[in-house]
C-alpha positions as YAML, in Angstrom:
chain: A
units: angstrom
residues:
- id: 1
  name: MET
  ca: [-226.00, -88.26, 86.58]
- id: 2
  name: GLU
  ca: [-226.95, -91.88, 87.21]
- id: 3
  name: THR
  ca: [-225.51, -92.45, 90.68]
- id: 4
  name: ASN
  ca: [-226.04, -96.20, 90.47]
- id: 5
  name: LYS
  ca: [-223.36, -96.56, 87.79]
- id: 6
  name: LYS
  ca: [-220.30, -98.35, 89.09]
- id: 7
  name: VAL
  ca: [-216.73, -97.76, 87.89]
- id: 8
  name: SER
  ca: [-214.18, -100.57, 88.12]
- id: 9
  name: ILE
  ca: [-210.56, -99.40, 88.13]
- id: 10
  name: VAL
  ca: [-207.90, -101.98, 87.25]
- id: 11
  name: ILE
  ca: [-204.34, -101.28, 88.45]
- id: 12
  name: PRO
  ca: [-201.52, -103.61, 87.32]
- id: 13
  name: VAL
  ca: [-198.88, -103.52, 90.06]
- id: 14
  name: TYR
  ca: [-195.20, -104.41, 89.70]
- id: 15
  name: LYS
  ca: [-192.41, -103.18, 91.98]
- id: 16
  name: ALA
  ca: [-194.55, -100.22, 93.01]
- id: 17
  name: ALA
  ca: [-194.12, -100.23, 96.80]
- id: 18
  name: ASP
  ca: [-193.27, -96.51, 96.76]
- id: 19
  name: THR
  ca: [-196.12, -95.33, 94.53]
- id: 20
  name: ILE
  ca: [-199.15, -97.63, 94.81]
- id: 21
  name: THR
  ca: [-200.42, -96.06, 98.06]
- id: 22
  name: ARG
  ca: [-200.60, -92.59, 96.48]
- id: 23
  name: CYS
  ca: [-202.34, -94.10, 93.46]
- id: 24
  name: VAL
  ca: [-205.01, -95.89, 95.50]
- id: 25
  name: GLU
  ca: [-205.54, -92.98, 97.88]
- id: 26
  name: SER
  ca: [-206.16, -90.66, 94.93]
- id: 27
  name: LEU
  ca: [-209.04, -92.97, 94.00]
- id: 28
  name: GLU
  ca: [-210.33, -93.22, 97.56]
- id: 29
  name: LYS
  ca: [-210.41, -89.42, 97.74]
- id: 30
  name: ASN
  ca: [-212.55, -89.22, 94.61]
- id: 31
  name: THR
  ca: [-215.80, -87.37, 95.07]
- id: 32
  name: TYR
  ca: [-217.61, -90.29, 93.40]
- id: 33
  name: LYS
  ca: [-217.76, -93.26, 95.76]
- id: 34
  name: ASN
  ca: [-219.27, -96.13, 93.76]
- id: 35
  name: LEU
  ca: [-215.83, -97.43, 92.79]
- id: 36
  name: GLN
  ca: [-214.31, -100.89, 92.66]
- id: 37
  name: ILE
  ca: [-210.49, -100.80, 92.81]
- id: 38
  name: ILE
  ca: [-208.72, -103.95, 91.62]
- id: 39
  name: LEU
  ca: [-205.01, -104.35, 92.40]
- id: 40
  name: VAL
  ca: [-203.35, -107.13, 90.40]
- id: 41
  name: GLU
  ca: [-199.86, -107.83, 91.74]
- id: 42
  name: ASP
  ca: [-197.51, -109.25, 89.11]
- id: 43
  name: CYS
  ca: [-195.04, -111.12, 91.36]
- id: 44
  name: SER
  ca: [-192.83, -108.15, 92.24]
- id: 45
  name: GLY
  ca: [-190.77, -110.13, 94.75]
- id: 46
  name: ASP
  ca: [-190.41, -107.14, 97.08]
- id: 47
  name: GLN
  ca: [-192.52, -105.18, 99.59]
- id: 48
  name: THR
  ca: [-195.12, -104.32, 96.95]
- id: 49
  name: ILE
  ca: [-197.19, -107.37, 97.92]
- id: 50
  name: ASN
  ca: [-197.39, -106.29, 101.56]
- id: 51
  name: VAL
  ca: [-198.34, -102.73, 100.64]
- id: 52
  name: CYS
  ca: [-201.13, -104.02, 98.37]
- id: 53
  name: LYS
  ca: [-202.44, -106.35, 101.08]
- id: 54
  name: LYS
  ca: [-202.48, -103.48, 103.56]
- id: 55
  name: LEU
  ca: [-204.47, -101.31, 101.14]
- id: 56
  name: ALA
  ca: [-206.98, -104.11, 100.57]
- id: 57
  name: ASN
  ca: [-207.39, -104.52, 104.34]
- id: 58
  name: THR
  ca: [-207.79, -100.76, 104.82]
- id: 59
  name: TYR
  ca: [-210.40, -100.05, 102.15]
- id: 60
  name: ASP
  ca: [-213.56, -102.12, 101.63]
- id: 61
  name: ASN
  ca: [-213.72, -101.37, 97.91]
- id: 62
  name: VAL
  ca: [-210.15, -102.51, 97.16]
- id: 63
  name: LEU
  ca: [-209.77, -106.05, 95.81]
- id: 64
  name: TYR
  ca: [-206.31, -107.64, 95.81]
- id: 65
  name: VAL
  ca: [-205.33, -110.34, 93.29]
- id: 66
  name: GLU
  ca: [-201.96, -112.04, 92.73]
- id: 67
  name: ASN
  ca: [-200.64, -113.49, 89.48]
- id: 68
  name: ASP
  ca: [-199.24, -117.03, 89.68]
- id: 69
  name: GLN
  ca: [-196.02, -115.75, 88.07]
- id: 70
  name: ASN
  ca: [-194.71, -112.58, 86.43]
- id: 71
  name: HIS
  ca: [-196.71, -112.11, 83.21]
- id: 72
  name: GLY
  ca: [-196.46, -108.45, 82.23]
- id: 73
  name: VAL
  ca: [-199.00, -105.65, 82.04]
- id: 74
  name: SER
  ca: [-201.32, -107.03, 79.32]
- id: 75
  name: TYR
  ca: [-202.00, -110.33, 81.10]
- id: 76
  name: THR
  ca: [-202.26, -108.50, 84.42]
- id: 77
  name: ARG
  ca: [-204.91, -106.08, 83.16]
- id: 78
  name: ASN
  ca: [-206.81, -109.02, 81.70]
- id: 79
  name: GLN
  ca: [-206.76, -110.70, 85.11]
- id: 80
  name: GLY
  ca: [-208.22, -107.60, 86.70]
- id: 81
  name: LEU
  ca: [-210.93, -107.44, 84.08]
- id: 82
  name: ASP
  ca: [-212.12, -110.91, 85.17]
- id: 83
  name: TYR
  ca: [-213.03, -109.45, 88.58]
- id: 84
  name: ALA
  ca: [-214.54, -106.17, 87.34]
- id: 85
  name: ASP
  ca: [-218.28, -105.75, 87.83]
- id: 86
  name: GLY
  ca: [-218.65, -102.05, 87.07]
- id: 87
  name: ASN
  ca: [-220.64, -100.48, 84.24]
- id: 88
  name: TYR
  ca: [-217.49, -98.65, 83.20]
- id: 89
  name: LEU
  ca: [-213.81, -99.51, 83.32]
- id: 90
  name: MET
  ca: [-210.69, -97.46, 83.86]
- id: 91
  name: PHE
  ca: [-207.06, -98.54, 83.80]
- id: 92
  name: VAL
  ca: [-204.61, -96.66, 86.01]
- id: 93
  name: ASP
  ca: [-200.87, -97.37, 86.21]
- id: 94
  name: SER
  ca: [-199.46, -97.87, 89.70]
- id: 95
  name: ASP
  ca: [-197.16, -94.83, 89.56]
- id: 96
  name: ASP
  ca: [-199.89, -92.51, 88.27]
- id: 97
  name: TYR
  ca: [-203.02, -91.06, 89.88]
- id: 98
  name: LEU
  ca: [-206.35, -89.36, 89.20]
- id: 99
  name: GLU
  ca: [-207.71, -85.97, 90.12]
- id: 100
  name: VAL
  ca: [-210.24, -86.20, 92.98]
- id: 101
  name: SER
  ca: [-213.16, -85.03, 90.80]
- id: 102
  name: ALA
  ca: [-212.32, -87.36, 87.90]
- id: 103
  name: CYS
  ca: [-214.92, -90.12, 88.20]
- id: 104
  name: GLU
  ca: [-217.81, -87.82, 89.10]
- id: 105
  name: GLU
  ca: [-217.14, -85.43, 86.21]
- id: 106
  name: LEU
  ca: [-216.57, -88.24, 83.71]
- id: 107
  name: LEU
  ca: [-219.82, -90.00, 84.62]
- id: 108
  name: LYS
  ca: [-221.71, -86.73, 84.19]
- id: 109
  name: LEU
  ca: [-220.27, -86.47, 80.68]
- id: 110
  name: LEU
  ca: [-221.14, -90.09, 79.91]
- id: 111
  name: THR
  ca: [-224.75, -89.35, 80.84]
- id: 112
  name: GLU
  ca: [-224.74, -86.56, 78.26]
- id: 113
  name: HIS
  ca: [-222.59, -88.46, 75.74]
- id: 114
  name: PRO
  ca: [-223.15, -92.22, 76.18]
- id: 115
  name: VAL
  ca: [-220.14, -93.35, 74.15]
- id: 116
  name: ASP
  ca: [-217.99, -96.48, 74.28]
- id: 117
  name: VAL
  ca: [-214.84, -94.53, 75.14]
- id: 118
  name: LEU
  ca: [-214.43, -91.12, 76.76]
- id: 119
  name: HIS
  ca: [-210.95, -89.61, 76.40]
- id: 120
  name: PHE
  ca: [-209.75, -86.90, 78.80]
- id: 121
  name: GLY
  ca: [-206.65, -84.75, 79.25]
- id: 122
  name: THR
  ca: [-203.44, -85.68, 81.07]
- id: 123
  name: VAL
  ca: [-201.17, -83.76, 83.43]
- id: 124
  name: LEU
  ca: [-197.59, -84.71, 82.55]
- id: 125
  name: HIS
  ca: [-194.98, -85.10, 85.31]
- id: 126
  name: ALA
  ca: [-191.62, -85.61, 83.60]
- id: 127
  name: ASN
  ca: [-188.52, -87.09, 85.24]
- id: 128
  name: GLU
  ca: [-185.29, -85.10, 85.15]
- id: 129
  name: ASN
  ca: [-183.84, -87.33, 82.39]
- id: 130
  name: VAL
  ca: [-186.56, -86.26, 79.95]
- id: 131
  name: SER
  ca: [-185.76, -83.48, 77.45]
- id: 132
  name: ASP
  ca: [-188.06, -80.58, 76.65]
- id: 133
  name: ASP
  ca: [-188.48, -81.96, 73.11]
- id: 134
  name: LEU
  ca: [-189.75, -85.29, 74.41]
- id: 135
  name: LYS
  ca: [-192.02, -83.58, 76.95]
- id: 136
  name: ASN
  ca: [-193.53, -81.45, 74.19]
- id: 137
  name: TRP
  ca: [-193.99, -84.49, 71.92]
- id: 138
  name: VAL
  ca: [-195.70, -86.52, 74.66]
- id: 139
  name: THR
  ca: [-197.90, -83.57, 75.67]
- id: 140
  name: ASN
  ca: [-199.04, -83.21, 72.06]
- id: 141
  name: PHE
  ca: [-199.54, -86.98, 71.74]
- id: 142
  name: LEU
  ca: [-201.72, -87.13, 74.87]
- id: 143
  name: THR
  ca: [-203.95, -84.20, 73.89]
- id: 144
  name: PRO
  ca: [-207.47, -85.52, 73.16]
- id: 145
  name: TYR
  ca: [-209.54, -84.81, 70.10]
- id: 146
  name: GLU
  ca: [-212.32, -82.52, 71.30]
- id: 147
  name: GLY
  ca: [-215.80, -83.73, 70.46]
- id: 148
  name: GLU
  ca: [-217.48, -86.89, 69.22]
- id: 149
  name: LEU
  ca: [-216.29, -89.38, 66.62]
- id: 150
  name: GLU
  ca: [-217.96, -92.51, 65.29]
- id: 151
  name: GLY
  ca: [-217.48, -95.05, 62.56]
- id: 152
  name: ASN
  ca: [-214.03, -96.46, 61.78]
- id: 153
  name: LEU
  ca: [-212.20, -95.52, 64.99]
- id: 154
  name: ILE
  ca: [-209.18, -97.64, 64.01]
- id: 155
  name: GLU
  ca: [-208.60, -95.32, 61.05]
- id: 156
  name: LYS
  ca: [-209.23, -92.20, 63.11]
- id: 157
  name: CYS
  ca: [-206.63, -93.29, 65.70]
- id: 158
  name: PHE
  ca: [-203.89, -95.05, 63.75]
- id: 159
  name: VAL
  ca: [-204.10, -93.34, 60.34]
- id: 160
  name: ASP
  ca: [-205.56, -89.89, 61.01]
- id: 161
  name: GLU
  ca: [-203.94, -89.69, 64.49]
- id: 162
  name: LYS
  ca: [-206.89, -87.78, 65.89]
- id: 163
  name: PHE
  ca: [-206.31, -89.27, 69.36]
- id: 164
  name: ASP
  ca: [-203.69, -91.35, 71.17]
- id: 165
  name: PHE
  ca: [-203.64, -95.10, 71.87]
- id: 166
  name: ASN
  ca: [-203.08, -94.88, 75.62]
- id: 167
  name: ILE
  ca: [-205.44, -97.07, 77.63]
- id: 168
  name: THR
  ca: [-205.08, -95.16, 80.88]
- id: 169
  name: ASN
  ca: [-206.41, -91.67, 80.04]
- id: 170
  name: LYS
  ca: [-209.86, -92.96, 79.09]
- id: 171
  name: ILE
  ca: [-213.00, -94.42, 80.64]
- id: 172
  name: TRP
  ca: [-214.51, -97.38, 78.80]
- id: 173
  name: ARG
  ca: [-217.84, -99.13, 78.54]
- id: 174
  name: ARG
  ca: [-217.06, -102.48, 80.15]
- id: 175
  name: GLU
  ca: [-218.49, -104.62, 77.34]
- id: 176
  name: VAL
  ca: [-216.04, -103.13, 74.82]
- id: 177
  name: CYS
  ca: [-213.10, -104.09, 77.04]
- id: 178
  name: GLU
  ca: [-214.46, -107.61, 77.55]
- id: 179
  name: GLU
  ca: [-214.75, -108.19, 73.79]
- id: 180
  name: ALA
  ca: [-211.29, -106.77, 73.06]
- id: 181
  name: PHE
  ca: [-209.38, -108.47, 75.87]
- id: 182
  name: ALA
  ca: [-211.05, -111.82, 75.08]
- id: 183
  name: ASN
  ca: [-209.22, -111.69, 71.74]
- id: 184
  name: VAL
  ca: [-205.83, -110.57, 73.07]
- id: 185
  name: GLU
  ca: [-203.11, -113.15, 72.50]
- id: 186
  name: GLN
  ca: [-201.19, -113.69, 75.71]
- id: 187
  name: ILE
  ca: [-197.76, -112.97, 74.29]
- id: 188
  name: ARG
  ca: [-195.46, -110.69, 76.25]
- id: 189
  name: LEU
  ca: [-194.44, -107.70, 74.17]
- id: 190
  name: VAL
  ca: [-192.81, -105.36, 76.76]
- id: 191
  name: ALA
  ca: [-193.26, -102.51, 74.25]
- id: 192
  name: SER
  ca: [-196.34, -101.75, 72.10]
- id: 193
  name: GLU
  ca: [-198.73, -103.66, 74.39]
- id: 194
  name: ASP
  ca: [-201.03, -100.65, 74.73]
- id: 195
  name: ARG
  ca: [-200.88, -100.02, 71.00]
- id: 196
  name: TYR
  ca: [-201.82, -103.63, 70.21]
- id: 197
  name: ILE
  ca: [-204.69, -103.81, 72.70]
- id: 198
  name: PHE
  ca: [-205.93, -100.38, 71.64]
- id: 199
  name: PHE
  ca: [-206.28, -101.59, 68.04]
- id: 200
  name: LEU
  ca: [-208.63, -104.32, 69.29]
- id: 201
  name: LEU
  ca: [-210.51, -101.89, 71.51]
- id: 202
  name: MET
  ca: [-211.10, -99.58, 68.54]
- id: 203
  name: TYR
  ca: [-212.31, -102.56, 66.50]
- id: 204
  name: TYR
  ca: [-215.17, -103.07, 68.98]
- id: 205
  name: ALA
  ca: [-215.81, -99.45, 70.00]
- id: 206
  name: LYS
  ca: [-218.45, -97.64, 67.96]
- id: 207
  name: ASN
  ca: [-218.08, -94.07, 69.23]
- id: 208
  name: TYR
  ca: [-215.64, -91.75, 71.00]
- id: 209
  name: TYR
  ca: [-215.90, -88.49, 72.88]
- id: 210
  name: GLY
  ca: [-212.91, -86.35, 73.84]
- id: 211
  name: ILE
  ca: [-212.52, -83.48, 76.30]
- id: 212
  name: ILE
  ca: [-209.53, -81.25, 77.01]
- id: 213
  name: GLU
  ca: [-209.99, -81.17, 80.81]
- id: 214
  name: LYS
  ca: [-207.16, -82.99, 82.59]
- id: 215
  name: TYR
  ca: [-208.03, -85.73, 85.08]
- id: 216
  name: TYR
  ca: [-205.10, -88.16, 84.74]
- id: 217
  name: ASN
  ca: [-201.61, -87.57, 86.20]
- id: 218
  name: TYR
  ca: [-198.91, -89.37, 84.22]
- id: 219
  name: ASN
  ca: [-195.26, -89.86, 85.20]
- id: 220
  name: LEU
  ca: [-192.90, -89.87, 82.22]
- id: 221
  name: GLY
  ca: [-189.39, -91.27, 82.10]
- id: 222
  name: ILE
  ca: [-189.36, -94.06, 84.67]
- id: 223
  name: GLY
  ca: [-190.58, -97.07, 82.67]
- id: 224
  name: VAL
  ca: [-188.76, -99.67, 80.57]
- id: 225
  name: THR
  ca: [-188.35, -97.27, 77.66]
- id: 226
  name: GLY
  ca: [-186.93, -94.49, 79.87]
- id: 227
  name: GLY
  ca: [-186.24, -91.00, 78.59]
- id: 228
  name: ASP
  ca: [-184.39, -89.79, 75.51]
- id: 229
  name: ILE
  ca: [-181.30, -91.98, 75.92]
- id: 230
  name: LEU
  ca: [-181.82, -95.74, 75.89]
- id: 231
  name: SER
  ca: [-179.47, -98.53, 76.91]
- id: 232
  name: LEU
  ca: [-179.05, -101.42, 74.48]
- id: 233
  name: ASP
  ca: [-181.35, -103.52, 76.66]
- id: 234
  name: GLN
  ca: [-184.03, -100.78, 76.63]
- id: 235
  name: PHE
  ca: [-183.68, -100.43, 72.87]
- id: 236
  name: GLU
  ca: [-184.13, -104.19, 72.38]
- id: 237
  name: LYS
  ca: [-187.25, -104.09, 74.56]
- id: 238
  name: ARG
  ca: [-188.67, -101.24, 72.51]
- id: 239
  name: CYS
  ca: [-187.97, -103.07, 69.25]
- id: 240
  name: SER
  ca: [-189.75, -106.17, 70.56]
- id: 241
  name: GLY
  ca: [-192.93, -104.19, 70.03]
- id: 242
  name: ALA
  ca: [-192.70, -104.94, 66.30]
- id: 243
  name: GLU
  ca: [-194.38, -108.27, 67.08]
- id: 244
  name: ALA
  ca: [-197.59, -106.36, 67.74]
- id: 245
  name: SER
  ca: [-197.96, -105.93, 63.96]
- id: 246
  name: GLU
  ca: [-198.19, -109.69, 63.51]
- id: 247
  name: LEU
  ca: [-200.68, -110.00, 66.37]
- id: 248
  name: VAL
  ca: [-202.93, -107.37, 64.78]
- id: 249
  name: LYS
  ca: [-202.69, -109.13, 61.43]
- id: 250
  name: ARG
  ca: [-203.68, -112.47, 63.00]
- id: 251
  name: PHE
  ca: [-206.62, -110.82, 64.77]
- id: 252
  name: LEU
  ca: [-207.91, -109.32, 61.52]
- id: 253
  name: GLU
  ca: [-207.51, -112.65, 59.74]
- id: 254
  name: LYS
  ca: [-209.43, -114.42, 62.52]
- id: 255
  name: THR
  ca: [-212.28, -111.91, 62.36]
- id: 256
  name: GLY
  ca: [-212.35, -111.92, 58.55]
- id: 257
  name: SER
  ca: [-211.49, -108.21, 58.47]
- id: 258
  name: ILE
  ca: [-208.05, -108.21, 56.89]
- id: 259
  name: GLU
  ca: [-209.21, -106.62, 53.62]
- id: 260
  name: LYS
  ca: [-211.43, -104.06, 55.34]
- id: 261
  name: PHE
  ca: [-208.56, -102.83, 57.52]
- id: 262
  name: ARG
  ca: [-205.56, -103.43, 55.24]
- id: 263
  name: LYS
  ca: [-204.64, -99.73, 55.12]
- id: 264
  name: GLU
  ca: [-204.99, -99.39, 58.89]
- id: 265
  name: SER
  ca: [-202.93, -102.54, 59.52]
- id: 266
  name: LYS
  ca: [-200.08, -101.30, 57.30]
- id: 267
  name: CYS
  ca: [-200.10, -97.88, 58.96]
- id: 268
  name: PHE
  ca: [-200.04, -99.57, 62.37]
- id: 269
  name: ALA
  ca: [-196.93, -101.58, 61.38]
- id: 270
  name: ASP
  ca: [-195.17, -98.60, 59.76]
- id: 271
  name: LYS
  ca: [-195.56, -96.45, 62.86]
- id: 272
  name: ILE
  ca: [-194.14, -99.14, 65.14]
- id: 273
  name: LEU
  ca: [-191.10, -99.30, 62.85]
- id: 274
  name: TRP
  ca: [-190.80, -95.51, 63.01]
- id: 275
  name: ASP
  ca: [-190.99, -95.66, 66.80]
- id: 276
  name: CYS
  ca: [-188.14, -98.18, 66.92]
- id: 277
  name: VAL
  ca: [-185.78, -96.10, 64.81]
...
């Protein structure tokens, strides 16, 4: 393994005073030490800011950044990317955490399989309001494709559904993220932000490798889309994700790729509609 490779980990933080310390400490305990941890605080308006500042003062490799106002997760990740100087990038949510061997094991695999995106397994921690059916669906959704893929990764993700469109359970070559995020329109979606950005990431990524081993710990049922039962406000937020279809269409028009990816674009839109209903 190339020990000089640096991993930058971007963590968007919003109202996470109770969870961000566990998240950061899981990274500090990693057996691989060449890590840059970037906390981007999205104007929580509570004690989260103080907790983040304390973490940055405690650990030399933790960088703390504040948004000028509340922007949402897409903008916040993009802000973190501006400060990232690692060879590889990871995105971790503030209420989730990594296994202590994650970075070391993933970099070993990237030495053997130098791909643009390496997808790994997820340990699911479901809240009490989440049904067994939803837990089973999410578990299946998060299960990686085992092995290497190359070529049209947009088709393999959004049409063939060989792997999920989560950003967090993967390690990325930094240049792919820079190209994709440079083309992200800064429109707040609330829902479908990961799906939209992932489409752009797959546009620039040339190859994928997936492993079944689980290195990411994901908490289900505490975000804006909740568990099985949604309030009207939560449902409206989920439906706002339909705008991602238009953003993808505009991106393909801008890059002159609308005809090449017409099938993929339609499938992308259809599946957002299915998700809403």
